[in-house]
MARDRENDREN-166815 format. One record per atom (N, C-alpha, C): residue in one letter; z, x, y. Coordinates in steps of 0.1 Angstrom, whole numbers, plus 2048, in hexadecimal, padded with zeros to 3 digits. Each point is the difference from the previous one (the first is absolute). Layout:
<zafis>
AZXY;...
</zafis>
This chain:
<zafis>
M285879532;M7FF80E7FF;M80B8067F7;T7FC8097F8;T80A8067F7;T80A808807;E80C8037FA;E80A807806;E7FB80F804;E7F98057F6;E7FA80E802;E7F780080C;A7F77F5801;A7F780080C;A8077FE80D;N80B7F8800;N8087FE80C;N80680D805;K8048087F6;K80780D803;K7F6809807;K7F38007FA;K7F6809806;K7FC7FD80E;V8007F2803;V7FC7FC80D;V80B80480A;E80D7FE7FC;E80B804808;E80180F803;E7FC8087F6;E80080E802;E7F5805809;N7F57F9800;N7F4804808;N7FB7F3808;K80480080D;K7FC7F4808;K7F17FF802;N7F980B7FE;N7F1800802;N7F97FC7F3;M8077FB7F6;M7FA7FC7F4;M8017F17FF;K7F67FA7FA;K7FF7F17FE;K7FC7FE7F1;I8077F77FA;I7FC7FC7F2;I7FB7F2800;V7F47FE7FA;V7FA7F37FF;V8007FC7F2;E8087F57FD;E8007FC7F2;E7F67F57FD;N7FC7FF7F4;N7F67F67FB;N7F3801809;A7FC80C803;A7F3803807;A7F57FE7F5;T7F47FF805;T7F57FE7F7;T7F680C801;C7FC8047F4;C7F580A800;C7F37FA7FF;T7F780380A;T7F37F9800;T7F58097FB;F80380A7F8;F7F680A7FC;F7F67F97F6;C8067F97F6;C7F77FA7F6;C8047F17FE;G7F97FA7F7;G8017F17FF;G80D7FC7F9;C8088097FB;C80D7FD7FB;C8097FB80B;V7FE80580C;V8087FC80C;V80F7FF7FD;C80680B7FA;C80E8007FD;C8087FE80C;D80A7F6800;D8077FD80B;D80F8037FF;D80380B7F8;D80E8047FE;D80380E805;M7F880480A;M80180E805;M80D801808;E80680C800;E80B804809;E7FB80C808;L7FC7FD80C;L7FA80B809;L80B806809;H80080E7FF;H809807809;H7F780680B;V8037FC80C;V7F780380C;V80780980A;D7FA80B803;D80480980B;D7FB7FB80D;L8097FA808;L7FB7F980C;L7FB80A80B;D80680D800;D7FC80A809;D7F28047FE;E7FD8037F3;E7F28057FC;E7F77F57FD;K8057F47FF;K7F87F47FD;K7F88037F3;R8088027F5;R7FA8027F3;R8097FB7F5;I7FB7FD7F5;I8087FC7F5;I80380C7F7;T80D8027FE;T80480C7F9;T8027FD7F1;K8037F47FD;K8027FC7F2;K7FC7F27FD;A7FA7FE7F5;A7FC7F27FC;A8057FE7F2;K80C7FA7FF;K8067FE7F3;K7F97F47F9;N7FF8027F3;N7F97F67F7;N7F1801801;A7FA808809;A7F1801800;A7FB8097F5;C7F47FD7FC;C7F98087F6;C7FB80C807;V7F98097F8;V7FA80C806;V7F67FD80B;L7F87F67FE;L7F77FC80A;L8067FA80D;G80B7F87FD;G8077FA80B;G80880B809;R8068097F9;R80780B807;R7F6808809;A7F48037FB;A7F6807808;A7FC7F780C;W7FE7F37FD;W7FC7F780B;W80A80080B;F80D7FF7FD;F80A80080A;F80280E807;A80080B7F7;A80380D805;A7F5805809;E7F47FD7FD;E7F4805808;E7FD7F880C;H8087F5802;H7FD7F880C;H80680780D;T7F8804809;T80480580D;T7F87F980B;I80680180C;I7F97FA80B;I7F780B806;E7F37FD800;E7F780A805;E80080080F;D7FE80C806;D7FF80180E;D7F27FE804;A7FC7F4803;A7F27FC802;A8007F480A;P7F57FE807;P7FE7F5809;P8017F37F8;A8057F5806;A8007F37FA;A7F37FA7FF;A7F7804809;A7F27FA800;A7F680A806;M7F48007FA;M7F6809804;M7F27F9800;I7F8804809;I7F27FC800;I7F780C800;D7F88017F6;D7F880C7FE;D80880D801;G80C8007FB;G80880C7FF;G80880380D;K7FF7F880A;K80780180C;K80C7F6801;E80B805804;E80C7F7801;E7FE7F680B;V8037F37FD;V8007F5809;V80C7F87FE;T8027F6808;T80B7F77FF;T7FD7F67F4;I80A7F97FB;I7FD7F77F5;I7F87F4806;E8037FC80C;E7F87F5806;E7F1803801;E7FD80D804;E7F2804801;E7F98007F2;A8088057F6;A7FA8007F3;A7FE7F27FA;V80A7F7803;V7FE7F27FB;V7F47FA807;E7FE80280D;E7F47FB806;E7F38057FA;E80080D7FE;E7F48067FA;E7FD7FB7F2;A80B7FF7F8;A7FE7FB7F3;A7FB7F2800;A8067F8808;A7FB7F2801;A7F27FE804;Q7FC80880A;Q7F27FF805;Q7F78057F6;T80380B7F8;T7F88057F6;T7FE7F67F5;L80A7F97FC;L8007F77F5;L7F87F3803;V8017FB80D;V7F97F4804;V7F1803802;K7FD80C804;K7F2803802;K7F88027F3;A8078037F5;A7FA8037F3;A7F97F47FA;K7F58037F9;K7F97F67F9;K8057FD7F2;F80580B7F9;F8057FF7F3;F80D8097FF;P80B7FC806;P80C808800;P8077FE7F2;I80780A7FC;I8077FF7F3;I80F804802;T8097FA7F9;T80E803800;T8038057F2;Y80780B7FE;Y8038057F3;Y80E807800;G8068007F4;G80D8077FD;G80B7F67FD;L80A7FF809;L80A7F6800;L80B8027F5;S7FE8087F6;S8098017F5;S80D807803;D80080880B;D80C807803;D8067FC80E;T8007F3802;T8067FB80C;T8077F37FC;T8077FA80A;T8077F37FD;T7F77F47FF;S8057F67FA;S7F97F37FF;S7FE7FA80E;E80A802809;E7FE7FB80D;E7F4806807;A7FF80D7FF;A7F4807805;A7F37FB7FA;Q8007FF7F3;Q7F47FB7F9;Q7FB7F3805;R80A7F7803;R7FC7F3805;R7F880180D;H804809809;H7F980280D;H7F28067FD;A7FF8087F6;A7F38077FD;A7F67F57FC;V8047F67F8;V7F77F67FB;V7FC7F780C;A8097FD809;A7FC7F880C;A7F6808809;I80280D802;I7F6807808;I7F27FF7F9;T8008027F3;T7F38007F9;T7F97F2801;D8087F6800;D7FB7F2801;D7FA7FE80E;Y80780580A;Y7FB7FE80E;Y7F3807802;I7FE80C7FB;I7F4808802;I7F57FD7F6;K8037F77F7;K7F77FC7F5;K7FC80C7F8;G80A8087FC;G7FE80C7F9;G8027FF7F1;N80380C7FA;N8018017F2;N80E8067FD;I8087FB7F8;I80D8057FD;I8028047F1;D80580B7FD;D8018057F2;D80D8087FF;T8068007F4;T80C8097FE;T7FD80A7F6;T8098097FE;T7FE80B7F6;T7FF7FA7F2;T8047F47FE;T7FE7F97F3;T7F28027FB;S7F6800809;S7F28007FB;S7FD80D7F9;V80880B802;V7FD80C7F9;V80B8037F5;C8087F67FD;C80A8027F5;C8007F47F7;H8087F6803;H8017F47F8;H7F77F5804;G7F6803807;G7F67F5804;G7FB7F97F4;P7FC8067F5;P7FC7F97F4;P80A7F67FB;S80D804801;S80A7F77FC;S8007F3808;G7FE80280D;G7FF7F4809;G7F57F77FC;L7F58057FC;L7F57F87FB;L8037F97F3;A8088077F7;A8037FA7F3;A80B7F5802;F80980280A;F80A7F5802;F7F97F3804;Q7F5801808;Q7F97F4804;Q7F97F97F4;S7FB8087F7;S7F87FA7F5;S8087FC7F4;V80B8077FE;V8087FF7F3;V80D7FA803;G80680380B;G80E7FC803;G80A80B7FC;E80D7FE804;E80A80A7FD;E80D7FA7FB;S8048057F5;S80E7FC7FB;S80980B805;T8097FD809;T80780A807;T80F7FE800;S80780A806;S80F800801;S80480A80A;T80D800803;T80580B809;T80580B7F7;L80280C806;L80580B7F9;L80E7FE7FC;G8087F8807;G80D7FC7FB;G8007F97F3;E7F67F77FE;E7FF7FA7F3;E7FD8097F5;V7F780A803;V7FD80A7F6;V80C8087FC;K80880480A;K80C8087FE;K80A7F87F7;N8017F4802;N80A7F87FA;N7FC7FA7F2;R7F37FF7FE;R7FB7F87F5;R7F68077F6;A7F880A806;A7F58057F8;A8058097F4;D7FB7FD7F4;D8038087F5;D7F48077FA;L7F47FD806;L7F48077FD;L7F980480D;V7FF80C803;V7FA80580D;V7F38087FD;I7F57FC805;I7F38077FD;I7FB80580D;Y7FD80D801;Y7FA80680C;Y7F18047FC;W7F77FA807;W7F28027FC;W7F880780C;G7FB80C7FE;G7F880780A;G80880480C;G80C8057FE;G80880580B;G80980B7FC;N806807809;N80980B7FE;N80C800809;P8087F67FE;P80B7FD809;P80A80C802;A8018097F6;A80980B801;A7FD80980C;E7F3800803;E7FC80880C;E7FD7F880C;S7FB7F47FE;S7FC7F880C;S80B7F6805;H8097FB7F7;H80A7F7803;H80D8047F8;P80680C803;P80B8057F7;P80B7F67FE;R8047F8809;R80B7F77FD;R7FC7F37F9;H7F47FE7FE;H7FC7F47F9;H8067FF7F2;F80180B7F9;F8078017F3;F80F7FD801;G80680880A;G80F800800;G8067F4807;R7F87F9809;R8067F5808;R7FC7F37FB;Y7F47FF7FB;Y7FA7F27FD;Y7FD7FD7F2;A7FB80A7F8;A7F97FC7F4;A8048067F3;V80580C800;V8028077F3;V80F8027FD;T807808809;T80E8037FC;T80B7F8807;P7FD7F880A;P80B7F8806;P8067F57F7;K80D7FE800;K8067F67F8;K8007F3807;G7FB7F57F9;G7FE7F3806;G8097F67FA;M7FF7F4805;M8087F47FA;M7FD7FE7F1;F7F38017FC;F7FD7FE7F2;F7FB80D7FA;T80280B807;T7FD80D7FA;T80C809803;P80C7FD7FB;P80C807804;P80080F7FC;N7F78047F6;N80080D7FC;N7F5808806;G7F97FB80A;G7F5807806;G7F58037F7;K7FC80D800;K7F48037F8;K8017FD7F1;K80D8007FB;K8027FD7F2;K7FC7F17FC;D7FF7F880B;D7FC7F27FE;D7F27FE802;R7F880A803;R7F27FF804;R7F78097F7;T7F47FB7FE;T7F58087FB;T7F780380B;V7FD80D802;V7F780480B;V7F38057FA;V7F57FA804;V7F28047FC;V7F980680B;L7F980B7FE;L7F780680B;L7F28017FA;V7F77FA808;V7F28007FC;V7F880880B;D7FB80C7FC;D7F9808809;D7F780A7F9;V7F5804807;V7F68087F9;V80580E7FE;R80B804807;R80580E7FF;R80F7FF7FF;K80680B7FB;K80F800800;K80580580D;T8087F8807;T80580480D;T80F8027FF;K80780380B;K80E802800;K8087F37FD;S7F97F4802;S8067F47FC;S8027FE7F1;A7F88077F8;A8007FF7F2;A80E8027FA;G808808807;G80E8037FB;G8097F47FE;V7FE7F5807;V8087F47FF;V7FA7F67F6;A7F48037FB;A7FA7F67F8;A8048007F1;D8037F57FA;D8027FF7F2;D7F38007F8;I7F67FA807;I7F38007FA;I7F580580A;L7F880A7FD;L7F6805808;L7F27FD7FA;I7F87F9808;I7F37FC7FB;I7F6807809;R7F68077FB;R7F6807808;R7F27FC7FC;P7FB7F6807;P7F27FB7FE;P7F680A805;N7F47FF7FC;N7F5808805;N7FE7FD80F;P7FD809808;P7FD7FE80E;P7F67F5802;G8037F6809;G7F77F5803;G7FF7F57F6;K80A8007F7;K7FF7F67F5;K80C7F6801;D8067FF80B;D80C7F7802;D7FC7F27FD;F7F57FC805;F7FC7F27FF;F7FF7FC7F1;E7FA8097F8;E7FE7FD7F2;E80D8007F9;V80A808803;V80D8007FA;V8077F3803;I8007FC80D;I8067F3804;I7FA7F47F9;W7F38007FF;W7F97F57FA;W8047FF7F1;A80180C7F9;A8048007F2;A80E7FB7FF;L809803809;L80E7FB800;L8007F1802;R7F77FB809;R8007F2802;R7FC7F97F3;A7F68057F9;A7FC7FB7F3;A80B8007F6;L80780B7FF;L80C8017F7;L80B7F6803;V8037FF80D;V80B7F7805;V7FC7F27FC;K7F37FC801;K7FC7F27FC;K7FF7FE7F1;G80380A7F8;G8007FF7F2;G7F38037F9;N7F6805807;N7F48047F9;N80280C7F8;K7FA8007F4;K80280B7F7;K7F480A802;L80480C804;L7F680B802;L80380A7F5;S7F58047F9;S80280A7F5;S7FB80E805;A80880A7FB;A7FC80D803;A7F88067F4;N7FD7F87F6;N7F88067F5;N7F2804804;E7FB80A7FA;E7F3805803;E7F67F67FD;G7F77FE80A;G7F57F67FE;G8047F3807;E80D7FE804;E8037F3806;E80280380F;W7FB7F8809;W7FE80380E;W8067F6809;F80280580C;F8057F780B;F7F780380C;W7F87F6805;W7F680280A;W7F58097FB;G7FE8017F3;G7F68097FB;G80480E7FF;V80C804803;V80580E7FF;V80E8007F9;N80380C7FB;N80D8027FA;N80A80180B;I80C7F97FF;I80A80080B;I80580E803;E8048077F6;E80680D802;E7F680A806;E7F37FF7FB;E7F6809805;E7FD7FD80E;E8007F4804;E7FC7FC80D;E80B80280A;T80D7FD7FD;T80B801809;T80980D7FF;G7FF8067F4;G80980B7FE;G80E7FC7FB;V8027F37FE;V80D7FB7FC;V7FF7FA7F3;P8088047F6;P7FF7FA7F2;P8047F1801;L7FA7F87F7;L8027F2800;L80F7FD7FC;E8068097F8;E80E7FE7FC;E80980180D;T7FD809809;T80880180C;T7FE7F4809;L7F47FB801;L7FE7F4808;L8077F47FA;T7FF7FF7F3;T8077F57F9;T80F800802;D80580C7FF;D80F801802;D8047FC80E;L7F880580A;L8037FD80E;L7FF7F1802;A7F67F97FB;A7FE7F2801;A80C7F87FB;E8058047F4;E80B7FA7FA;E80D802808;R80280C806;R80B803808;R8007F780D;M7F47FE806;M7FF7F880C;M8037F27FD;K7FC7FB7F5;K8027F27FC;K80F7FD7FD;K80780A7FB;K80D7FE7FB;K80B80380A;C7FC80780B;C80A80480A;C8067F3808;R80B802806;R8067F5808;R7FA7FF80E;F7FE80B806;F7FA80180D;F7F880D801;G7F37FE802;G7F880C801;G7F980280D;V7FD80C804;V7FA80280D;V7F580B7FE;L7F57FD807;L7F480A800;L7FF80580F;F80480D801;F7FE80680D;F7F3808800;F7F77FE809;F7F3807800;F7FD80780D;G7FA80C7FE;G7FD80880C;G7F1803802;M7FD809809;M7F2803803;M7F88067F5;G8078057F6;G7F98047F4;G7F87F57F9;L8047F4803;L7FA7F47FB;L7F67FA80A;T80480080D;T7F87F980A;T7F5808805;M80180D800;M7F5809806;M7F98087F6;T7FF7FB7F4;T7F78067F6;T7F67F67FB;R7F88047F6;R7F57F77FB;R8067F27FD;G7FA7F6806;G8047F27FD;G8077FA80C;R808808807;R8077FB80D;R8067F37FF;H7FB7F6807;H8067F3800;H7FF7F97F3;F7F78037F7;F8007FB7F3;F80C8057F8;N80480C802;N80B8067F9;N80D7F8805;S8027FF80D;S80B7F9805;S8007F17FB;G7F57FA801;G7FF7F27FB;G8037FE7F1;A7FC80A7F8;A8037FF7F2;A80F8027FD;L806809808;L80F8027FE;L8087F3805;L7FC7FA80B;L8067F4805;L7FE7F57F6;A7F47FF7FA;A7FD7F67F6;A8098027F3;L80280D7FD;L8088037F4;L80F7FB802;A80580280D;A80D7FB803;A8007F07FE;T7F67FA805;T7FF7F17FE;T8007FC7F2;D7F88077F8;D8007FD7F1;D80E8027FA;L80780A804;L80D8037FA;L80B7F5804;N7FD7F980B;N80A7F6804;N8007F47F7;K7F77FF7F6;K8007F67F6;K80B8037F5;Y80480D800;Y8098047F6;Y80E804805;T80080680C;T80C805806;T7FE80080F;H809807807;H7FE80180F;H7FB80E804;F7F4800806;F7FA80C803;F7FA80080F;V80280B807;V7FB80180D;V7F880D802;A7F880080B;A7F780C803;A80180380E;K80380C804;K80180480E;K7F980D803;P7F880180B;P7FA80D804;P80B809806;V80080D7FD;V809809806;V7F980580D;R8057FC80B;R7FA80380D;R80580D806;G7F7806808;G80380D805;G80780180D;H7F97FC80B;H80680280E;H80C7F6801;G80980480A;G80C7F9802;G7FF7F1804;N7F57FC807;N7FF7F2803;N7F17FB7FE;V7FA8067F6;V7F37FB7FD;V8007F27FA;T80B7FD7F9;T8027F27FC;T8017F680B;G80880580B;G8017F880C;G7F37FE807;A7F780A800;A7F37FF806;A7F87F57F9;D8008007F3;D7F97F67F8;D8057F2803;N80E7FF801;N8067F3803;N7FC7FB80E;V80180880A;V7FE7FC80E;V7F17FC801;V7F78097FC;V7F27FD801;V7FC7F37F9;S8077FE7F4;S7FD7F37F9;S8057F4807;W80C801806;W8067F5808;W7F67FC80B;Q7FB80A807;Q7F97FE80C;Q7F17FC7FE;T7FB8057F4;T7F17FE7FE;T7FD7F87F3;G8098007F7;G7FD7FB7F3;G7FB80A7F6;Y7FE80D804;Y7FC80A7F7;Y80880D803;P8028087F5;P80980C802;P7FB80C807;F7F3802800;F7FA80C806;F7F17FE801;G7F9809807;G7F17FF802;G7FC7F3805;V8067FC80C;V7FD7F3806;V7F880280D;N7F67F8802;N7F780080B;N8017F3809;F80180280D;F8017F5809;F7F47FD809;S7F58077FD;S7F4800809;S7FA7F2802;R8027F77F7;R7FB7F3802;R80A7F6806;G80C806804;G80A7F7806;G80A7FB7F6;Y7FE8037F3;Y8097FC7F5;Y80180B7F6;P80A8017F8;P80280B7F7;P7F77FF7F4;R7F980B7FC;R7F88017F4;R80480C7F8;F8007FF7F3;F80580B7F7;F7F58047F7;N7FD80D801;N7F58057F7;N80280F7FE;P8088047F6;P80280F7FD;P7F28067FD;G7FE80C804;G7F38067FE;G7F77FF80D;E8037F6808;E7F97FF80D;E80A80180B;F80C7FA7FF;F80980080B;F80C8097FE;T8008087F5;T80A80A7FE;T7FC80D808;T80A807805;T7FE80A80A;T7F780C7FC;V8028047F3;V7F780B7FB;V7F17FC802;D7FD7F37FD;D7F37FB801;D7FB7FE80E;T8097FA809;T7FB7FE80E;T7FD80D807;L80780B7FC;L7FE80D805;L7F48077FA;S8008007F3;S7F58077F8;S7F27F9803;N8007F3803;N7F37F9803;N7FD80180E;G808806809;G7FE80180E;G8017F4808;D8077F67FA;D8027F3807;D80A80180C;A80B8067FD;A80B80080A;A7FC80880D;D8037FB80C;D7FE80780C;D80C804808;T80C7FB7FB;T80D804805;T80A7FE7F5;A80B808800;A80A7FF7F6;A80E801806;L8087F67FC;L80E801803;L8088037F3;I80580C800;I8068067F4;I810800802;I8077F97F7;I80E7FE802;I8088067F4;A80780B803;A8098067F6;A7F88047F3;S7F5806802;S7F78057F5;S7F880C804;D7FB8077F6;D7F880C803;D7F38007F8;P7F77F7803;P7F38007F8;P7F880C801;A80180780C;A7F880C802;A80380B7F6;S80C7FF7F9;S80380B7F7;S7FE7FC7F1;N7FC7F47FD;N7FF7FC7F2;N7F57F67FD;F7F87FC80A;F7F57F77FE;F7F48087FB;P7F67FA7FB;P7F38077FC;P7FA80680C;K7F980B7FE;K7FA80880B;K7F77F8809;K7F87F77FA;K7F77F8809;K8087F7809;A80B7FA7FB;A8087F8808;A80780880C;I80580B7FC;I80680980A;I7F780480B;E7F48037FC;E7F580580A;E7FE7F480A;H7FF7F47FB;H7FE7F5809;H80C7FE809;L80C8017FA;L80C7FE808;L80080A80C;K7FB80C7FE;K80080A80B;K7F67FC80B;N7F77F77FD;N7F67FD80A;N8037F3808;I80B7FA7FD;I8037F3807;I80E802807;P8037F780A;P80D801807;P80B7FC7F6;V80A8087FF;V80B7FD7F7;V80D7FF808;I8087F67FD;I80D7FD806;I80A8027F5;T80A808802;T80A8037F5;T80E7FD805;L8087FB7F7;L80F7FF801;L8068077F4;D80780B803;D8068077F5;D80C808805;A80A8027F7;A80C807803;A7FE80F800;K7F58057FA;K7FE80E7FE;K7F1803803;S7FE80D802;S7F2805803;S7F98007F2;T7F47FB800;T7F88007F4;T7F1803803;E7F88027F6;E7F2802802;E7FA7F5808;T8047F47FE;T7FB7F4807;T80480080E;T80D803803;T80480080E;T7F980B808;K7FC80B7FA;K7FA80B806;K7F27FC806;L7F97F67F9;L7F37FC805;L8017F3808;A80C7FB803;A8017F3807;A7FC80180E;H7FA7F5805;H7FD7FE80E;H80D7FC807;V8077F77FA;V80D7FC806;V80B8027F5;A80A808802;A80A8027F6;A80E7FD805;F8077F87F9;F80E7FC803;F8098077F6;K80A807805;K80B8067F8;K80B7F67FF;T8037FB7F3;T80A7F67FF;T80C8047F7;A80A7F8800;A80C8027F9;A7FE7FD7F1;T8088077F8;T7FE7FE7F1;T8087F47FB;Y7F97F77F9;Y8077F47FC;Y80A8047F5;G80C7F9801;G80A8037F6;G80A80B804;I7FB809807;I80880B805;I8047FE80E;N7F67FD809;N8037FE80E;N7FF7F1804;T7FB7F87F8;T7FE7F2804;T8057F67F5;G8047F4804;G8037F67F7;G7F37F87FD;G8027F47FA;G7F57F87FC;G8017FC7F2;T7F57FA7FB;T7FF7FB7F2;T7F68077F8;V8038037F4;V7F68067F6;V8027F87F3;Y7F68017F8;Y8007F97F3;Y7FF80A7F4;R80A7FF7F7;R8008087F4;R7F47FC7F7;M7FD8087F7;M7F47FD7F7;M8007F37F9;D80C7FA7FF;D8017F37F9;D8017F480A;D7FB80380C;D7FF7F680B;D80E7FB805;V80A8087FE;V80D7FD806;V80180780E;S8047F880A;S80080580E;S80E807802;I7FF80B807;I80C808803;I80080480E;Q80C7FF807;Q80280380E;Q80380F801;L7FA807809;L80280E802;L80D803809;R80780B7FD;R80B804808;R7FD80E805;P7FB80280C;P7FC80D806;P80C809801;A7FD80D7FF;A80A80B800;A80380480E;F7F5802808;F80280580E;F7F37FC808;E80180080D;E7F57FB808;E7F680B803;S7F47FC802;S7F5809804;S7FC7FE80E;P7FC80B807;P7FB7FE80E;P7F37F9800;F7F97FE7F5;F7F37F9800;F8027F17FD;P7F77F8805;P8017F27FC;P7FC7FD7F2;D8047F57FB;D7FC7FC7F2;D7F27FA800;D7FA7FF7F4;D7F37FA7FE;D7FF7F2805;E80B7F87FE;E8007F2804;E7FE7FF80F;T808808808;T7FF80080E;T7F2803805;I7FA80A7FB;I7F3804805;I7F67F57FC;L8007FC7F4;L7F67F67FC;L8027F2807;K80C7FD804;K8037F4807;K7F980180E;K80180C806;K7FA80280E;K7F18007FF;I7FB8067F5;I7F18007FF;I7FB7F27FD;K8087F87F8;K7FC7F27FD;K7FF7F880D;K80A801808;K8017F980C;K7F4803809;R7FD80D802;R7F5804809;R7F27FC7F9;V7FF8017F3;V7F47FC7FA;V7FE7F1801;H80A7F87FF;H7FF7F2802;H7FC7FC80E;E80580780A;E7FC7FE80E;E7F1803802;L7FC80B7FA;L7F2804802;L7F67F77F9;T8047FC7F4;T7F77F77F8;T7FF7F2807;L80B7FC807;L7FF7F3807;L7F780180C;K80080C807;K7F880280B;K7F18007FD;K7FD8057F3;K7F28007FC;K7FC7F27FD;I8097F77FB;I7FC7F37FD;I7FF7F780D;H80A80380A;H8007F980C;H7FF80980C;P7F5807802;P7FF80A80B;P8027FB80E;G7FD7F3802;G8027FB80E;G80C7F7801;G8087FF7F6;G80C7F7800;G80C807804;A80B7FA7FC;A80E806804;A80180E7FA;S80A806806;S80380E7FC;S8048017F2;G7FE80C7FA;G8048027F2;G80F7FD7FE;E80880480A;E80F7FD7FE;E8037F1800;A7F97F8808;A8027F2800;A7FB7FA7F3;K7F58057FB;K7FB7FB7F3;K80A8037F5;V80580C800;V80A8047F5;V80C7F7800;A8047FC80D;A80C7F8801;A7FC7F27FA;A7F47FC801;A7FC7F37FB;A7FD7FF7F1;V7FD80C7FA;V7FC8007F2;V80A8097F9;N8077FB7F7;N80A8087F8;N7F880A7F8;P80280D801;P7FA80A7F8;P8068007F2;L7F88057F6;L8058007F2;L80D8087FF;
</zafis>
């Protein structure tokens, strides 16, 4: 603790300073926060090193005066709510689990086990953001690195289809653009920054090169770059064509610009392609992501190049990791046949709700009722919903069973994963009167396991005895 911080704590005994705390607002998961906590009012008064989004995340966190558990809007004990939740899940024919991106990896592990026991369907928020990237990883592969390597080595940084200045403000300053690294001692002066986006955003201010393709033409631009990187000669002369069309007319990007970028990529020492939802959730989807990953692979014949998705939620990367460890797939996984199956478009949550398949939903740290398609929300309103959330949302308002939980990273410890798959331990600022997600899910898992064993062996030993004999996941 700094001398200044020590002095403040001595002057005010009701103040606590937490060093190296972690901000779990976005996928940057910055772990260099200095939080000043008012222990009397149980709130964070200052978040040193936080960006504008992080400061708001910490400052707006308050402990709501609300019941820890409710059934149909009426306050109950946690034990009663756990029993009702378990009974509801076990009775369902097509239960779904969704969310997970704003909770710890320890909690995520229990959610997967619950879904396995009830032969349900588990999905994360990845399916509505970087899901296409997950598909592309499986088909193309990924040349990857940590953000620390980017900071220390990258001399060419390309942002494609994203606006970090507003979505991940510290991505520029802490990891990729201005920080001074081992082989980039002059920071931004040692780097070339390229921004590829269909519109000029606030991120454009840091770019040395701004490329604006026509909307929905990312795939064509990337494929032209792949051709140029491989040494194919493409002419911009009138009457000479690529795929039967003129490149500039089709993509909105002059051939000279693409040629220059291809040469820069081949000649750099360490290049990185950061891509966002402007690439994954537009025309082409997983084909776009796959093309960009393939471009990085092509470039590794000439230099060192990596590609990384810029993830949104604080532990969405952890959710993908945990579900992958447990099932072999990152999201949209179904256990109805007794083993995991992966099929986006059928087992992803928007689809299970929109098609009317799901008959019970376990929603963890997410609010689909406020942002899903209308058809999916209407179905969600007509089935029993179980929620775990630190705040009141549109989804918690329609819940049959609702648990109020502590906020991860602020009130609870645990593990989260940064967008580059680096695990980080949380350092909570102060305690919450509410239990954490892991505690609630562990209780539900235990009771679900007992109930499922009783269904299998209705005349046999008690559920408790069976649980003792069979190690739960």
